[in-house]
N, C-alpha and C positions, 0 to 999 in steps of 0.2 A: 504494500500500500504506500503510495507516495504522499509527501507532505504538500498536497495541492488542494484545489477546490473540489476534488472528488469526495472529500470527507464531509459528511453531513453534520457530525456532532462530536465535538472535542471537549472532554471534561478536564478541568484543572482543579486539583485538590490533593490533600494528604491521603495516602493509602495505608491501611493497617491490617493486621490480623486480629480478629476477635476470638477470644476463648470464652465461650458461654458456660459459666458455672451455675448449674441448676440447683437452687437451694430450696429445701422444704423446711429448714429451721429458720427461725427469725420471725419478725413481725413488722408491720408498717405502723408508724406512730405519727400522728399529726402534730405539728409544732408551728410556732410563729413564722418559721422559715420554710414552711411547706412540709410535705410528707417525708419522713425519715425511715430508712431501712435500719432496723435495730437487730444486732446479733450479740450473743453472749461474749463479753470481753474477757480475754485471758483464757478462753476455752478452746478445745478442739471441736470445730463445727463440721459435722458430716454434710456431704453434698450428694445429690442424686446422680449427676453425670457431668461430663465436660464435652462440649462440641466446639471444635476449632474451625473457624471460617476464614480462609485467606482472601486477600484482595478486596477488602471492603473499605468503607469510608464514603462520605456523601457523594463525591464525584465518581468514585469507582462504581458505586451502586448505580449511579445515573447512566454511565456508559454501558453497563451490562443491561440495564433496562432498555435503553435505546437500541442496543444490538439485537436483543430478542424481538424487538418490534420491527426489525428489518433495516435499520439504518447502518451506514458505514461510520464506524466510531473509532476514536482513539482516546488515550488518556495521557495527560501531562502530569507526572507525579515523580516522587523521589523515594528510592528504596535503599536499604543497605545492601552491601555486596555479601550477603549471607544466605543461609538455606531458606530463611523466611522470605527473603526477597525473591528467590527463585520460585518458591511456592506461589507467590503473588503473580509473577509473570506467567507461570504455567496456567494458572486459573483464568487470567484475562485472555490468554490466547485460546483456551478452550471455549471461551464465550465469544470468540471472533472479534475481540477488541484489539486494535493495533497497539503494540507496546513500543513503537518506534520513538516516542517522545519521553519515555521513562528513563531516568538516570539512576544507576546503581553506584553509590558512592563508597569507595573503599574505606574500611575502618569504621564505618557507621552501621548501626543496627536498624533493621526494619522496625517500624512502629508495631508494638504488640500490646493490645489492650485486654483487660480482664473484665468480663461482663457478669455482674452478679444478678442472675435472673431469678426473680422471686414473683410468683403469681404470673400475671400476664405482662409485667413490666420489668424494667431493669435499671441498675445503677452501673455506670461504666467507670472503671479505673483507667485513666489515660496518662500517657507519657509520650510526648512528641520529640523525636530525634531532631537535632539542630543540623539539618542538611544545608548544603550550599545550593542555592536555587537561582534559576533564571528562566526566562521564557524562550523556548527553542523556536526555530523557524517552522511554524505550523501552517504556513500557506494561508489560504483563504477559505476556511470551512463555512458552511451555512450558519452554524451556531457554535458558540462557546458556552459551556455550562460551568460556572464558577461556584465552588462551595468551600467547605471548611479547609482552612490553612492555618498553621500555627504561627507563632510570633517570628519564627526564623524566616518566614516568607513575606514579611511585611512589605519590603520594597517591590516584590513581585506584583503587588496590586497596582502600583503606579505604572509598571511596565505594561500590564494588561490594559489599563486606561489609555495609555499612549498608543498601543496597538489598535484599539478600537477606533480611535480618532483617525488613524491612517488607513483603516480597512472598513469603509462604510458598508460594504456588501456583507459583512459578517455581523450577526446579531448576538447580543450577550444576555444570557439568563443568569441571574444571581440569586443564590440561596445562602445567605451569610451564616457562617458558623459562629461559635462562641467568641473566639478572638476577634473575628471581623466585626461582630456586633459591638465590641468594646472600643473600637477605634473608628467609630462612624464619622467623626469630623475629618480625620485624616483620609478617609476613603471618599470624600465628597466628589473628587474628579471621576471616580469609578461609578458612583451612583448616577452621575450625569450622563455616562455612556451606556447605562444599563437599559436594555429594551424591556425586560420583564423581571420584576422582583417578586419573590415569594418568601413570606415569613408567616409564623403563627401569630396569634393575637398578642400573646405576651411579648414576643419579640418586636412586634409593631409598636407596642406601648413603650418598650425600652428604647427603640430607635428615635421615637418622637418625644420621649421624656414626658409622657402624659399617662393619665389613668382615667377610666370612666367615660371615655369618649365613645360615641356610637361608631359603628363599623364604617359608615360612609366617611366620617371625619378622619378616621385612621387611613383609609384608602387614599383620600385626598392628600393627607400629610405625607404619605410615602411617595405619592406621585410628584409632589412639590420638590422632592429631593432629586428628581431627574428621570426616573423610569417612565416609560411610555405606558406600560400596563402594570398594575399592582394586584397582587393576590394575597389574601390573608386566610389562613386555615384556622378553624375554630372548633376543633373536636367534633362532637356530635351535631353541631350546628352547620357543618359542612364547610365549603370554601366560598369566599366572597371575592369578587373580581371587579376591578374598574378598568374598562377599555374605552379610551377617549372619554366621553361624558356619560357612558352607560354603566350602571351598577348592576351586577348579577349575583345570584346565589346558586350554588350547586350543592345539593344534599349529598351526604355520604351514601355509598352503596350498602344495602343491608348486609350485615355479617351472615355468611353462610353457616357459621358455627361460632362458638365463643372464641374470641381472639386468643391465640396461643402464646405469642411473643411479639411485642410491638416495634422492635427495631426496624428502621428503614421505611416506615409507612410514609413519612413526608418525602423522602427521596423518591419513592415509587410514584407518588402523586405528581410531583413537579416534573420529573424526568419524562413521564408519560405525556404530560401536557406539552412539553417542548418538543418531544419526538413527533407528535402529530403535526405540530406547526411546521417542523422541518420537512414534513412530507407534503406541505402545501395545503393542509386542512385549515379551516377557520377556527377562531377561538371557541365558539360554542361546540363544535365537533370535538375539539381536543379536551375541553373541560368536562364533557360528558363521559369520557373514557378514563380520565385520570383516576377517579376514585375507585374504579374497579380493580386496577392494579394494586392500589393501596390496600384495599380490603383483602386481597388474596395474600399479600406479603405477610400480614399479621397472623395468618394461619400456619406459618412455618417458623423454624428457628433461623434467625439471621435475616439480613436485609435483601438477599438475592434469590434464595431458593424458590420463593413463591412468585417471582416475576413472570408475567404472562406473555404469550405471543399475541399478535393482532387477532388471530382466529379465535383464541380463547376469550379475549376481551369482547369480541362481537357476540360470542355465545352467551356470555353473562349479560350483555346489553339486551339481548332478545328476551331474557328472563326477568328483566328489571320491572319493579312495580310501576304503576301508572304515575306515581308522584316523583319518580326519579327523572327529573328534567330540570333544565336551566330556567330560572325565573328572574324577571327584572324586578329590582327592588327600588 
């Protein structure tokens, strides 16, 4: 695969290996800072199982999602020159994702995270390796999908903003991660180059430094930062989108069974939405299909196993209840 305009979808972001440690011991306790996972301190805590999932991370999940939907994809990311890095490369290649833009840095360790899986949700123990990063020559893809990068990649964001300025035929989808949310002012040039921004409601309030605003005001506030289209996901209330001056709501797709494990639901939603736009579909077509992939991901362990093909998404769409449709708000 060449670094030219033949690529539909290039993801940029940190790649990790997730080790899911399934816990049956412990409990969830509410506090002023939100729900807390509580385990016996100083004890030997038994666990049910460990499932190791290579080549994950917001952008890695997104390119696998787009690849299964039939797009020509690649990932810009940084790995260690170790066995875990090779496992990530092998997995991406199995998913038909080009690894030509992935750098393996000697003497560095591939990111390895521990996921404490309790009930249908998880707490993740993270540690990001301080890689040497830069934007490779990626040509002119249809879409760039930017998501979670650690502090080591701070300058890369401005490289991407400059790239977007000089490549008007490429569009940028941005799903900011934790560190990116914390430096919103420094990323102002990037938000101005963003075509579509997707965050959850809590992240929208954090970016705008507000609380208690209605969803339209949040969508407006995000759009004022620069993005042409803004999307806010809000749990069981579904997704809200502002496209030009039109506000819409898309409900969630009904769960086919009780959610098993929720990692990757947001990645599946937004990557599916962008993948359909990259195929030339309109916003309403794309937003109708995105929640289906999200619904299926939470029926599996990890962020990628449950990602669907277009054929499977259409099968679920045919079975959707009558109220599963876009509405104007």
